[in-house]
DRENSE-584438 format. One record per atom (N, C-alpha, C): z, x, y. Coordinates in steps of 0.02 Angstrom, whole numbers, padded with zeros to 5 digits, always signed. Each point is the difference from the previous one (the first is absolute). Layout:
<sites>
ZXY/...
</sites>
This chain:
<sites>
+00620+02204+04283/-00018-00035-00061/+00020-00062+00042/+00011-00057-00020/+00013-00059+00050/+00074-00018-00015/+00029-00033+00030/+00078-00034-00011/-00002-00043-00056/-00039-00029-00012/+00014-00044-00070/+00010+00040-00064/-00076+00047+00001/+00009+00049-00033/+00059+00037-00031/+00042+00026+00059/+00051+00026+00009/+00063-00034-00053/-00010-00072+00023/+00077-00037-00001/-00019-00022-00076/-00066-00012-00003/+00010-00038-00073/-00030+00048-00051/-00008+00072-00006/-00007+00051-00038/+00025-00008-00051/+00072-00007-00010/+00035-00016-00064/-00019-00055-00039/-00006-00046+00040/-00030-00054-00054/-00058-00003-00019/-00053+00045+00020/-00075+00004-00016/+00019+00065-00069/+00040+00038+00043/-00010+00067-00087/+00045-00035-00045/+00042-00049+00008/+00054-00028-00069/-00054-00049-00045/-00048-00037+00029/-00054-00041-00016/-00063+00049-00031/-00007+00051+00040/-00055+00015-00039/+00015+00060-00057/+00060+00017-00017/+00030+00041-00056/-00004-00057-00050/+00017-00051+00023/+00016-00058-00066/-00057-00028-00007/-00038-00010+00032/-00078-00076+00006/-00050+00076+00001/+00003+00039+00029/-00073+00044-00026/-00041-00018+00080/-00067-00016-00001/-00061-00012+00055/+00020-00064+00019/+00027-00041-00056/+00013-00074+00017/+00015-00018+00058/+00046+00043+00033/+00046-00023+00054/-00061+00025+00075/-00029+00028-00033/-00047-00003+00086/-00062-00034-00010/-00030-00007-00064/-00044-00059-00011/+00003-00031-00073/+00015-00061-00007/-00005-00028-00070/-00068+00029-00038/-00002+00018-00055/-00057+00013-00056/-00039+00058+00050/+00029+00028+00033/-00060+00075+00016/+00002+00045-00029/+00043+00025-00059/-00018+00031-00055/-00059-00031-00052/-00022-00049-00005/-00049-00017-00025/-00071+00008+00038/+00010+00006+00063/-00058+00001+00040/-00008+00091-00005/+00047+00036-00004/-00001+00074-00002/-00014+00017-00067/+00026-00027-00058/-00041+00010-00054/-00072+00006-00012/-00033-00050+00051/-00081+00005-00023/-00022+00044+00069/+00027+00035+00021/-00012+00078+00047/+00014+00050-00036/+00028-00001-00056/+00030+00054-00024/+00065+00029-00045/+00040-00041+00046/+00083+00020-00037/+00015-00036-00054/+00030+00039-00039/+00029-00030-00073/+00051-00024+00000/+00007-00067-00036/+00049-00033-00008/+00059+00071-00024/-00013+00019-00062/+00053+00055-00016/+00002+00039+00049/-00011+00010+00046/+00017+00064+00043/+00058-00045+00069/-00025-00067-00003/+00036-00036+00062/+00087+00009-00039/+00003-00028-00076/+00043-00003-00033/+00041+00052-00013/-00037+00067-00011/+00033+00060+00004/+00034+00029+00073/-00022-00018+00061/+00025-00009+00054/+00060-00019+00012/-00003-00081-00022/+00056-00061+00025/+00053+00043-00054/-00016+00034-00056/+00051-00004-00044/+00070+00057+00018/-00039+00044+00062/+00006+00059+00037/+00040-00003+00062/+00012-00074+00030/-00003-00020+00064/+00057-00047+00001/+00058+00011+00039/+00052-00044+00020/+00020-00020+00058/-00045+00033+00058/-00026-00027+00067/-00068+00033+00024/-00024-00031+00052/-00053+00029+00026/-00012+00079+00014/+00038-00001+00048/+00018+00089+00005/-00021+00032-00077/+00001-00009-00042/-00012+00042-00057/-00072-00027-00030/-00023-00021+00021/-00081-00028-00026/-00042+00072+00025/+00000+00033+00046/-00035+00065-00008/+00020+00052-00054/+00054+00000-00015/+00001+00038-00035/-00011-00026-00086/-00007-00055-00013/-00009-00038-00061/-00087+00017+00014/-00027-00022+00032/-00082-00004+00010/-00029+00088-00023/+00041+00046+00035/-00018+00064+00003/+00002+00029-00062/+00063-00023-00045/-00003+00031-00077/-00045-00024-00017/-00011-00084+00002/-00067-00027-00041/-00052+00032+00007/-00015+00013+00071/-00065+00051+00021/-00011+00067-00042/+00058+00038+00003/+00019+00050-00046/-00018+00007-00067/+00004-00052-00021/+00000-00012-00077/-00053-00004-00024/-00038-00068+00051/-00059-00001-00025/-00070+00044+00000/+00007+00024+00054/-00034+00093+00034/+00004+00040-00053/+00044+00009-00029/+00021+00050-00055/-00043-00027-00068/-00018-00063-00015/-00002-00033-00049/-00081+00002+00018/-00021-00018+00056/-00062+00008+00030/-00037+00073-00022/+00030+00056+00029/-00023+00078-00005/+00008+00015-00070/+00033-00028-00046/-00011+00026-00080/-00051-00043-00022/-00022-00066-00008/-00042-00027+00009/-00072+00027-00006/+00008+00028+00079/-00078+00017+00020/-00023+00081-00036/+00093+00033-00011/-00016+00062-00044/-00030-00020-00082/+00001-00039-00018/-00006-00024-00063/-00081-00028-00013/-00040-00013+00061/-00056-00037+00006/+00009-00077-00018/+00026-00036+00020/+00012-00054+00029/+00011-00039+00056/-00060+00010+00047/-00026-00013+00062/+00017-00059+00033/-00009-00067-00039/+00021-00048+00011/+00067-00022+00008/+00038+00013-00071/+00076-00004+00007/+00021+00040+00071/-00022+00070-00006/+00022+00043+00073/-00015-00027+00070/-00043-00047+00010/-00040-00023+00052/+00067-00071+00010/-00007-00040-00060/+00054-00040+00024/+00069-00006+00022/+00035+00051-00047/+00049+00043+00020/+00030+00037+00074/-00065+00038+00034/-00002+00039+00048/+00000-00089+00059/-00017-00029-00015/-00017-00048+00047/+00057-00047+00013/+00053-00020-00073/+00052-00022+00016/+00056+00050+00032/+00008+00065-00021/+00030+00035+00029/-00008+00006+00089/-00063-00014+00028/-00016+00007+00055/+00033-00050+00059/-00006-00051-00069/+00036-00059+00034/+00063-00004+00012/+00035+00028-00048/+00072+00015-00005/+00033+00018+00047/-00028+00098+00014/+00009+00001+00055/-00018-00017+00063/-00049-00029+00018/+00017-00054+00063/+00026-00052+00013/+00043-00023-00064/+00054-00042+00013/+00058+00036+00031/-00007+00049-00032/+00073+00061+00007/-00005+00017+00095/-00066+00008+00018/+00006+00012+00072/+00011-00056+00055/-00002-00056-00040/-00005-00054+00041/+00060-00010+00052/+00052+00019-00008/+00068-00022+00023/+00009+00051+00060/-00019+00042-00001/-00014+00074+00027/-00038-00008+00084/+00054+00029+00068/-00054-00009+00064/-00069+00064-00008/-00045-00007+00047/-00044+00062-00009/+00025+00041+00033/+00077+00026+00022/+00018+00067-00002/+00048+00030-00040/+00009-00062-00065/+00047+00039-00050/-00030+00041-00038/+00004+00054-00023/-00027+00049-00026/-00017-00022-00066/+00051-00043-00042/-00019-00026-00055/-00071-00049-00006/-00003-00023+00048/-00060-00037+00006/-00073+00043-00006/+00016+00057+00018/-00065+00044+00004/+00010+00012-00086/+00043+00018-00020/+00006+00033-00074/-00040-00038-00041/+00036-00059+00013/-00036-00059-00065/-00082-00024+00004/-00014+00019+00089/-00074-00007-00004/-00037+00039-00037/+00022+00061+00022/-00045+00070-00051/-00006-00027-00069/+00054-00016-00021/+00002-00041-00054/-00049-00041-00037/-00012-00072+00043/-00021-00039+00003/-00099+00050+00010/-00006+00037+00034/-00055+00016+00027/-00022+00044-00054/+00039+00035-00048/-00009+00033-00063/-00017-00026-00052/+00027-00073-00013/-00024-00022-00051/-00066-00035-00002/-00010-00015+00080/-00065-00046+00019/-00050+00055-00019/+00005+00058+00024/-00030+00055-00010/-00023+00008-00079/+00037-00017-00035/+00006+00011-00085/-00061-00078-00013/+00021-00044+00043/-00045-00072-00021/-00073+00032+00014/-00016+00015+00043/-00055+00010+00034/-00029+00048-00047/+00020+00044-00020/-00024+00045-00035/-00026-00016-00085/+00047-00038-00025/-00008-00038-00063/-00051-00054+00006/-00011-00022+00067/-00056-00048-00010/-00057+00003-00012/-00055-00021-00033/-00069+00023+00011/-00042-00008+00051/+00030-00064+00032/-00068-00006+00057/+00044+00025+00059/-00045+00001+00050/+00029+00024+00057/+00046-00026+00065/+00063+00026+00001/+00045-00008+00033/+00027+00041+00041/+00001-00015+00078/+00016+00056+00040/+00048-00013+00056/+00035+00028+00030/+00058+00004+00047/-00040-00013+00062/+00022-00026+00060/-00038-00020+00054/+00045+00023+00053/-00009+00056+00037/+00059+00025+00060/-00049-00008+00061/+00005-00045+00036/-00045+00010+00082/+00057-00003+00062/-00023+00044+00046/+00040+00003+00066/+00001-00065+00028/+00046-00009+00030/+00000-00079+00026/+00064-00005+00068/-00033+00005+00062/+00039-00011+00048/+00058+00055+00007/-00014+00062-00014/+00057+00070+00009/+00028+00014-00079/+00000-00056-00051/+00037+00008-00048/-00073+00008-00062/+00032-00043-00060/-00043+00018-00056/+00012-00078-00040/-00060-00028-00021/-00004-00062-00060/-00008+00020-00058/+00035-00018-00052/+00001-00002-00067/-00027-00056-00022/-00044+00028-00067/-00026-00056-00046/-00019+00030-00063/-00026-00030-00049/-00024+00014-00064/-00061-00037-00022/-00078+00005+00005/-00042-00011-00018/-00012-00005-00072/-00021-00057-00025/-00019+00005-00076/-00081-00020-00013/-00050+00010-00031/-00068+00021+00017/-00019-00045-00078/-00046-00029-00001/-00023-00042-00069/-00055+00047-00007/-00024-00004-00066/-00065+00037-00020/-00062-00046+00014/-00045+00022+00029/-00035-00046+00027/-00053+00035+00042/-00084-00032-00019/-00047+00051+00036/-00023-00033+00059/+00036-00036+00014/-00007-00039+00076/+00071+00009+00050/-00015-00008+00065/+00066-00013+00029/+00031-00053-00005/+00081+00014+00000/+00021-00041-00030/+00050-00048+00056/+00006-00065-00001/+00052-00041+00018/+00055+00038+00017/+00058-00005+00048/+00049+00027+00024/+00061-00052+00019/+00060+00012-00040/+00056-00048+00015/+00061+00047+00012/+00022-00027+00059/+00064+00052+00026/+00050-00042-00020/+00065+00018-00045/+00043-00028-00009/+00067+00038+00044/+00036-00053+00034/+00047+00005+00042/+00065-00019-00037/+00051+00048+00001/+00064-00018-00029/+00034-00030+00056/+00058-00035-00031/+00037-00029+00033/+00070+00062+00050/+00052-00027+00021/+00030+00049+00031/+00069+00051-00054/-00017-00034-00058/+00050+00026-00031/-00058+00042-00075/-00055+00001+00010/-00046+00022-00038/-00030+00070+00017/-00034+00035-00035/-00053+00062+00023/-00072+00003-00026/-00029+00039+00015/-00057-00015-00029/-00016+00014-00074/+00054+00054-00019/-00002+00002-00082/+00012-00081-00043/+00039-00020+00030/-00014-00072-00015/-00046-00035-00038/-00052+00024+00035/-00060-00020-00014/-00046+00026-00056/+00017+00050-00020/-00059+00018-00052/-00014-00020-00050/+00057-00042-00041/-00038-00041-00052/-00024-00046+00000/+00004-00055+00069/-00039-00034+00011/-00074+00026+00018/-00008+00043+00048/-00059+00028-00001/-00042+00024-00054/+00028+00035-00047/-00016+00019-00066/-00020-00062-00048/+00040-00052-00005/-00029-00048-00038/-00020-00071+00022/+00002-00007+00069/-00036-00065+00031/-00054+00025+00046/-00011+00037+00013/-00046+00013+00042/-00067+00054-00007/+00028+00056-00033/-00035+00061-00017/-00058-00016-00082/+00019-00056-00026/-00036-00024-00059/-00055-00024+00037/-00003-00048+00027/-00031-00037+00036/-00062+00025+00067/+00008+00065+00003/-00046+00027+00029/+00019+00024+00097/+00075-00034+00001/+00026+00002+00069/+00041+00067+00004/-00007+00043+00062/+00035+00052+00016/+00073-00038+00030/+00049+00042+00023/+00061-00018+00014/+00014+00056+00044/+00038-00018+00058/+00037+00038+00043/+00073-00020-00005/+00045+00031-00030/+00066-00022+00008/+00038+00025+00061/+00039-00016+00033/+00003+00037+00056/+00093+00003+00017/+00002+00049+00049/+00075-00011+00019/-00013+00000+00067/+00013-00054+00042/-00013-00014+00067/+00054+00039+00032/+00002-00015+00091/+00050+00026+00024/+00055-00034-00023/+00071+00052+00013/+00058-00031-00029/+00013-00017-00065/-00058+00031-00052/+00002-00008-00074/-00013+00047-00046/+00060+00039-00039/-00032+00038-00058/-00002+00068+00020/-00045+00040-00012/-00029+00056+00009/-00005+00002+00076/-00030-00044+00041/-00028+00009+00084/+00068-00013+00026/+00048-00027-00037/+00079+00007+00034/+00014+00040+00010/+00015+00057-00060/+00014+00049-00021/-00021+00059+00069/-00058-00012+00011/-00022+00039+00039/-00004+00000+00084/+00035-00065+00013/+00032-00004+00070/-00036-00055+00025/-00069-00031-00036/-00010-00061+00037/+00014-00075+00003/+00045-00021+00034/+00013-00062-00002/-00038-00046+00012/+00035-00074-00010/-00026-00052+00021/+00001-00040+00065/-00058+00002+00040/+00012-00046+00057/-00038-00016+00040/-00005-00034+00035/-00062-00056+00033/-00043-00031-00064/-00064+00045+00029/-00062-00034-00048/-00022+00061-00039/+00039+00059-00001/+00000+00061-00026/-00025-00014-00079/+00027-00064-00041/-00020+00015-00068/-00080-00037+00007/-00015-00052+00036/-00070-00006+00005/-00037+00041+00015/-00005+00050+00049/-00026+00054+00013/-00005+00051-00062/+00064+00000-00018/-00007+00043-00074/-00046-00012-00054/-00017-00070-00021/-00039-00018-00031/-00073+00010+00026/+00003-00008+00061/-00091+00015+00029/+00008+00068-00032/+00041+00035+00024/-00013+00088-00012/-00029-00004-00091/+00028-00013-00014/+00003+00001-00086/-00060-00040-00015/-00025-00060+00022/-00090-00014+00003/-00043+00058+00019/+00020+00025+00045/-00031+00047+00035/-00015+00065-00047/+00051+00017-00041/-00004+00077-00031/-00021-00047-00083/-00003-00037-00019/-00039-00026-00068/-00072-00016+00007/-00005-00028+00066/-00078-00028+00004/-00043+00068+00015/+00037+00053+00003/-00053+00057+00013/-00001+00025-00069/+00028-00022-00056/-00039+00010-00063/-00045-00029-00020/-00060+00026-00005/-00054-00031-00050/+00015-00033-00049/+00055-00011-00040/+00013-00019-00071/+00024-00084+00032/+00031+00010+00054/+00037-00084+00026/-00074-00032+00039/+00029-00052-00010/-00076-00052+00022/+00041-00031+00076/-00010+00017+00042/+00029-00012+00061/-00001-00086+00031/-00053-00033-00027/-00012-00069-00003/+00045-00046-00044/+00026+00043-00041/+00041-00031-00043/+00085+00012+00003/+00046-00017+00039/+00067+00023+00013/+00039-00071-00020/+00041+00009-00031/+00043-00057-00022/+00091+00032+00013/+00034-00037+00021/+00081+00039+00003/+00045-00069-00039/+00042+00039-00029/+00048-00050-00032/+00058+00022+00039/+00069-00018+00037/+00041+00007+00006/+00057-00044-00038/+00059+00022-00002/+00064-00033-00036/+00063+00013+00046/+00032-00081-00002/+00061+00032+00035/-00001+00008+00078/+00019+00051+00032/-00002+00025+00069/-00082+00024+00012/-00038+00010-00066/-00056+00027+00009/-00046-00076+00005/+00024-00062-00014/-00047-00058+00018/+00007+00005+00065/+00058+00001+00059/-00017+00000+00046/-00032+00041+00040/-00001+00075-00021/-00058+00063+00025/-00065-00030-00015/+00005-00018-00078/-00091-00022-00009/-00020-00033+00044/+00023-00052+00014/-00024-00072+00033/-00023+00006+00072/+00071+00057+00038/-00023+00033+00065/-00047+00040-00006/-00012+00041-00056/-00068+00053+00007/-00064-00041-00015/+00003-00059-00033/-00054-00032-00009/-00033-00021+00062/+00069-00012+00054/-00031-00045+00067/-00026+00064+00050/+00005+00061-00017/-00020+00038+00048/-00045+00062-00032/-00020-00012-00059/-00062+00058-00040/-00048-00049-00034/-00052+00013+00039/-00062-00049-00021/-00027+00019-00071/+00021+00060-00014/-00036+00012-00060/+00035-00011-00072/+00066-00045+00016/+00032-00028-00063/-00031-00062-00015/-00034-00013-00053/-00034-00048-00018/+00040-00060-00035/+00043+00041-00007/+00055-00066-00053/+00082+00017+00006/+00034-00048+00015/+00076+00039-00005/+00052-00048-00040/+00018+00021-00063/+00048-00045-00027/+00063+00037-00009/+00051-00062+00010/+00082+00015-00006/+00031-00031-00035/+00076+00023-00010/+00034-00019-00035/+00071+00005+00015/+00046-00026-00026/+00072-00001+00022/-00008+00002+00077/-00018-00042+00040/-00029-00012+00050/+00058-00006+00048/+00004+00053+00037/+00049+00003+00073/-00044-00028+00040/-00016-00073-00002/-00050-00039+00043/+00035-00032+00066/+00085-00009-00016/+00035-00015+00067/+00029+00026+00048/+00052-00029+00022/+00038+00033+00045/+00029+00067-00008/+00023+00055+00013/+00027+00064-00007/+00063-00032-00012/+00026-00034+00045/+00079-00026-00018/+00029-00008-00068/-00049-00022-00041/+00021-00029-00058/+00018+00083-00036/-00071+00050-00001/+00029+00046-00050/+00050+00045+00048/+00010-00002+00067/+00034+00048+00032/+00090-00026-00011/-00002-00059+00005/+00051-00027+00035/+00047-00061-00061/-00044-00012-00041/+00028-00045-00060/-00018+00044-00061/-00041+00035-00013/-00016+00018-00078/+00058+00043-00011/+00006+00035-00060/+00043+00050-00019/-00010+00050+00063/+00065+00047+00019/-00010+00047+00064/-00028+00063-00025/-00020+00022-00050/-00034+00063+00001/-00057+00001+00031/-00049-00071+00010/-00050+00010+00005/-00019+00013+00069/+00051-00027+00044/+00002+00022+00081/+00015+00089+00007/+00063+00002-00047/+00012+00080-00001/-00055+00053-00010/-00035-00031-00059/-00054+00043-00012/-00073+00006+00053/+00000-00049+00027/-00062+00001+00053/+00012+00039+00053/+00078-00003+00032/+00029+00033+00043/-00016+00076-00003/+00011+00008-00072/-00015+00077-00010/-00069+00012+00010/-00034-00049-00046/-00082+00015+00034/-00037+00003+00036/+00050-00040+00070/-00037+00023+00053/+00057+00049+00060/+00054+00020-00036/+00024+00046+00035/+00047-00027+00056/+00019-00056-00028/+00059-00028+00049/+00071+00013-00032/+00044+00022+00036/+00064+00004-00002/+00042-00060+00043/-00014-00017+00055/+00031-00045+00037/-00032-00083-00022/+00045-00028-00020/-00036-00063-00027/-00024-00055+00051/+00029-00001+00049/+00002-00039+00057/-00075-00003+00017/-00016+00080+00035/-00065+00024+00007/-00063-00014-00052/+00017-00014-00070/-00035-00006-00043/-00035-00087-00006/+00077-00034+00027/-00016-00070-00009/-00050-00017+00064/-00014+00033+00037/-00021-00008+00061/-00072+00018-00002/-00008+00080-00011/-00058+00018+00006/-00049+00010-00078/+00036-00006-00056/-00044+00001-00056/+00002-00084-00030/+00063-00035-00019/-00004-00036-00023/-00019-00080+00049/+00011+00022+00047/-00019-00050+00049/-00073-00001+00016/-00047+00057-00011/-00076-00009+00015/-00029-00007-00090/+00027-00014-00048/-00048+00006-00041/-00009-00080-00019/-00056-00015-00024/-00034-00071-00010/-00063+00023-00028/-00024-00056-00055/-00066-00017-00008/-00023-00049+00039/+00031-00045+00002/-00026-00069+00044/-00053-00001+00065/+00024+00053+00037/-00044+00007+00053/-00076+00023-00028/+00000+00043-00028/-00066+00034-00032/-00046-00032-00064/+00028-00065-00013/-00015-00039-00047/-00076-00020-00013/-00016-00029+00079/-00068-00021+00020/-00033+00052+00020/+00005+00068+00005/-00044+00051+00008/-00014+00026-00060/+00029-00031-00053/-00048+00022-00092/-00043-00043-00006/-00046+00045-00018/-00087-00026-00012/-00016-00003-00081/+00026+00061-00050/-00028-00001-00067/+00048-00046-00035/-00014-00006-00055/+00046-00054-00060/+00073+00042+00007/+00055-00056-00045/+00044+00001+00018/+00036-00018-00064/+00025+00022-00046/+00044-00027-00042/+00066+00022-00011/+00043-00065+00001/+00079+00024+00035/+00043-00027-00080/+00032+00027-00041/+00048-00017-00041/+00074+00012+00020/+00030-00059-00024/+00064-00020+00025/+00026-00016-00082/+00074+00026+00013/+00051-00041-00040/+00037-00045+00036/+00007-00083-00038/+00037-00051+00029/+00069+00014+00049/+00029+00044-00051/+00077+00017+00036/+00001+00073+00032/-00059+00038+00032/+00016+00051+00025/+00045+00003+00047/+00059+00070-00011/+00045-00002+00030/-00013+00048+00087/-00069+00034-00008/+00000+00006+00091/-00059-00043+00044/-00023-00048-00022/-00041-00033+00029/+00011-00088-00024/-00001-00055+00036/-00010-00068-00036/-00058-00026-00016/-00018-00050-00022/-00045-00021-00031/-00052-00045+00084/+00038-00033+00032/-00025-00020+00056/-00021+00045+00061/+00039+00056-00018/-00031+00057+00054/-00057+00029-00028/-00011+00004-00064/-00062+00014-00024/-00041-00052-00001/+00000-00055-00008/-00055-00051+00014/-00013+00000+00067/+00038+00018+00049/-00016-00012+00068/-00064+00057+00013/+00020+00067-00040/-00037+00037+00008/-00074-00002-00010/+00003-00017-00069/-00071-00013-00033/-00042-00067+00050/+00037-00036+00029/-00024-00062+00023/-00052+00043+00061/+00044+00045+00039/-00019+00036+00062/-00073+00050-00024/-00015+00018-00053/-00051+00045-00009/-00063-00050-00009/-00026+00028+00022/-00066-00049+00027/-00061+00055-00061/+00016+00057-00041/-00039+00021-00031/-00023-00047-00061/-00034+00025-00063/-00007-00026-00059/+00059+00011-00030/+00053-00040-00048/+00054+00012-00019/+00030-00037-00057/+00044+00027-00033/+00030-00017-00062/+00081-00007-00002/+00022-00030+00002/+00077+00003-00024/+00043-00038-00068/+00009+00053-00017/+00022-00006-00068/+00093+00002-00018/+00040-00063+00001/+00087+00000-00021/+00012-00006-00058/+00041+00045-00024/+00021+00016-00066/+00053-00054+00000/+00010-00042-00049/+00061-00040-00029/+00064+00044-00019/+00053-00022+00036/+00052+00047-00014/+00008+00055-00005/-00032+00048+00042/-00012+00066+00015/+00031+00020+00075/+00038+00060-00022/+00011+00034+00075/-00048+00071+00004/+00046+00019+00055/-00041+00061+00044/-00043+00046-00061/+00038+00008-00043/-00043+00067-00043/-00051-00033-00043/+00009-00055-00003/-00065-00041-00045/-00008+00016-00081/+00064+00025-00004/+00001+00024-00061/-00002-00010-00067/+00014-00087+00009/-00019-00044-00080/-00084+00010+00020/-00038+00005+00041/-00074+00003-00019/-00034+00050+00035/+00047+00049-00020/-00031+00082+00021/-00082+00027-00012/-00011-00027-00064/-00061+00036-00046/-00052-00060+00032/+00013-00056-00008/-00056-00039+00040/-00013+00001+00075/+00062+00014+00028/-00008+00021+00082/-00046+00061+00016/+00024+00045-00034/-00064+00062+00005/-00057-00007-00021/-00002-00028-00048/-00065-00016-00014/-00043-00042+00022/+00030-00064+00029/-00032-00030+00027/-00032+00013+00083/+00061+00052+00024/-00044+00034+00060/-00059+00035-00004/+00001+00043-00077/-00040+00024+00002/-00081-00020-00006/+00013-00048-00046/-00061-00043-00017/-00015-00026+00071/+00027-00028+00044/-00004-00044+00050/-00034+00071+00052/+00021+00047+00008/-00014+00056+00054/-00070+00029-00038/-00013-00008-00065/-00055+00036-00015/-00065-00051+00010/+00019-00070+00004/-00043-00059+00006/-00019+00006+00104/+00060+00005+00023/+00001+00004+00085/-00041+00075+00023/-00002+00046-00022/-00038+00056+00021/-00053+00007-00039/-00021-00040-00042/-00073+00017-00009/-00037-00083+00007/+00023-00023+00050/-00028-00074+00032/-00007-00053-00039/+00058-00015-00057/-00019-00051-00028/+00052-00054+00000/+00014-00011+00064/+00054-00063+00021/-00029-00021+00050/-00065-00027-00001/-00055-00030+00057/+00037-00079+00016/+00034-00043-00053/-00003-00043+00009/+00088-00026+00029/+00043+00048-00015/+00053+00018+00021/+00025-00006+00055/+00045-00080+00029/+00016-00011+00059/+00085-00002+00017/+00024-00044-00040/+00072-00013+00015/+00028-00025-00064/+00030+00041-00045/+00019-00034-00074/+00077+00028+00006/+00027-00043-00038/+00081-00007-00012/+00002-00013-00087/+00036+00022-00024/+00032-00013-00074/+00085+00008+00009/+00017-00043-00051/+00075+00025-00021/-00002+00010-00078/+00005+00043-00020/+00023+00029-00063/+00052-00010-00046/+00014-00057-00027/+00051-00007-00029/+00023+00044-00060/+00061+00001+00000/+00016+00039-00079/-00015-00015-00059/-00006-00071+00008/-00028-00027-00066/-00076-00021-00016/-00024+00047+00040/-00076+00016-00017/-00041-00072+00059/+00028-00044+00026/-00033-00052+00028/-00020+00051+00070/-00057-00032+00029/-00011+00044+00065/-00017-00062+00053/+00026+00000+00048/+00001-00060+00045/-00057+00039+00066/-00071-00027-00028/-00049+00021+00042/-00009-00045+00060/-00031+00028+00064/+00019-00013+00039/+00059-00018+00058/+00050+00011-00017/+00054-00005+00040/+00046+00059-00023/+00035+00048+00039/+00052+00039-00025/+00072-00016-00008/+00009-00062+00014/+00052-00024+00022/+00038-00011-00055/+00071+00029-00040/+00023-00037-00045/+00004-00062-00009/-00002-00019-00082/-00009-00069+00011/+00073-00045+00015/+00044+00038-00018/+00069-00040+00004/+00014-00016+00095/-00049+00047+00036/+00012-00034+00070/-00028-00065+00008/-00051-00009-00017/-00024-00075-00018/+00021-00045-00032/+00039+00019-00058/+00032-00033-00047/-00058-00026-00025/-00064+00052-00022/-00043-00021-00050/-00008+00035-00068/+00079+00027-00014/-00001+00053-00063/+00021-00064-00066/-00049+00018-00028/+00007-00047-00079/+00058+00012-00067/+00038+00046+00027/+00047+00014-00056/+00065+00037+00063/
</sites>
């Protein structure tokens, strides 16, 4: 655990209990709602919480309630209601396990509950969903593959979670935004994440990028997948890994990113809310903060590989993102030589909660066009999307920066 996270834990605990996830990222719960979390579940959890340490208990209670209802609905022949409840239950158990280290037996207990609910979702979904488990550098990688019903090989999009997410967070997104349009999805737990971390695989050096290549190897061996049409969407820390993967993996034909960790790691690890650094130390297996600063944080960057990216790039960013700055984002965008588009959202924070549905939908639209070769005219586009519905085309800079705002 980092020194800052230890010293400031009481502040975070108090604020998290009173304000919920807004403390971590303003409007984060609105993005989470688009990925399957129900507002009523958040309210139920927060009603039982007076400090952050009570969060796992509250989420586990909600998870058990939802799972019990799901089981009843399934027994009564209501498969859709049951599936949706199992999904919410699995997400709740996932939140319950979040606070614990990989060595804590409680993490394993809640992971089993996540898997149990996910198996029920798979069972109750009419089309093909499969668990993916492949050997990788002496450990195992875990993912969930979602397949459309189609008579021809389907394009594939890899969904990369942020450091506080896991592969099950993508189930609703896969089912609502990709599978209906004939696109297969692989939701991943990369090194240091979710079930993969539970198996002892830490994130280190360039192993996340190598892991994505291993996932692609596995998926393209399936004749149901079109290996020439592979895209990737990464959010938060997944944007960092997504861009780095695109720089070294030629089979990725398009990379879309959001909640961008586009700039210096100093912002996320030394300026932002301290649990982020503590969490990444757990993901990489470090207890010595000084060593982590030199050996991990000091080596992490996107800028050095920006010019190596050759596929089309989409970058979505909240104007007041807490984990990177707009000047850093613009600098990265300028260094990318591939076809590219930058979309900056007015008055949005890291979680982009106020624009969650359009964010997820536009990324899916863009990736569908990109992997099918329909972005031939894309060179370098910028947009500033105002909350008032006005869009500044040609520049992603906030109008108030240049005093061009009209109201």
